[in-house]
N, C-alpha and C positions, 0 to 999 in steps of 0.2 A: 469500414466499420472500425470504431475505436477499440483498441486492445488494452485490457487490464490484466496485469499480473497480480494474482491474489495469493498471498502467503499466509496460511492459516492452519495451525496444527490440529485444531479440532475439526474432525471430518463433518460432523453435523452442521456446524457453523459455516464451514467452507461450502458445503452443498447448498445451504440456504442462501448464502451470498451469491454463489454462482447462478442459482436459479433466478434470483432477483435481478442481477446484472444482465444476464442473457435476455431476460424478458423485457429489459429496459433498453435493449439495442446494442449491447456491448459484446465483444468477443472476450471470453475469459479463459485464462490459463491458470489453473489452481495447483498449488503445491503445499506440502506440509511444513517445509522448513526453508531456511535461508539458502542452504547449499543447492537444493533443487531449484529454488527461485533464481539463483545465479545462473544455473545451467539454462533455464528457460529465457533468462534475460539475454544471454549470448546467442540463443537460437533466433530470437526475434525481438525487435525493439518495441516495448510496450509504450502506450501513451500515458499510463499511470500505474503506480504500484500501490496496492492496498495490502497492508501487512499488520498482522496481529502483534501487539507489543510483546507477547510471550512466545513468539516464534523461535524455534530451535535454531541454533547456530551462532550463539554469542561467542565473541572472541575472548577466550580465557586469558590470553596473554596480557591484554590491557584492560579487561573488564568492560569494554564497550559492547553495546548491543550489536547483534549480527546485521541489522538493517543498515548500519553505517557502511558496511561493505558494499551493499547495493547502491547506496548514495555515491560512493566513490566510483562505481562502475557505470552509473547512469544519471542523466540529468532530468529524467521524467519526474513529475510530481510524486511524492510519497505521502500517503495518508496512513497514519497509524491508528489501528483500532485498539484503544486503550483498555486497561484493566481497572483504572481508578478514576474517581470523580475529581480528585484534587487538582487544583489549578497549577500547583508548583510542578507536578509531573508534566503537564501539558507544556508549560513554559520551557522547562528543561529540554524536552524533546524537540520543540520548535527551534530552540537555540542551537541544538546539535545538528539540525539540518532537515528535520521533517517539515513538510509543507502544511500538514493538517493533523489534527488529533481529535478523535471521536471517543469520548468516554461511554461506558455503559450506562443505561441501556441505549442501544443504537436507535437513532431516529432515521429510518430508512429514506424518507423523503428528503430530509436535510442532507444526508450522505449523498444521495443521487444528485442533488442540486450542486453540491460542492464538487463532486467528481466531474460533472459536465463543465463547470466553471474552470476548474484546474486544467482539464484537457483543452478547452478552448484557448486559454492563455498560453499553454505549452505549445500548441500548434502554431499560434500566431508568432510567438517569439522564436520558434525554430524554423519557421517558413514551411511547415508541413500542412498548411491549410488546403 
């Protein structure tokens, strides 16, 4: 079963996404912030990370978002659940190392399709098929 690490500070959204993902055949580990996400990352290797753009844990020293720490620790695909519709934010985050960006409102069918595609490619490139 493919494993997704979900980092989402909003409990209601985290619960909704967990329910959707689990009923779509994924194992989900949910956390509220980046620090807990890093702990979970070290406990087990996820096949994909789904993280809210507003997740707690930004690095105040250099102003970079906390998800970059996850990118440094893991090569699994990272999809950011964005806060904005604007394309410049999406482009900036993709150039920083995100693999995908979904602005609100979330299209769950499209999100699930992308998740499956990212995991499929990740498993092929890492030999985890």
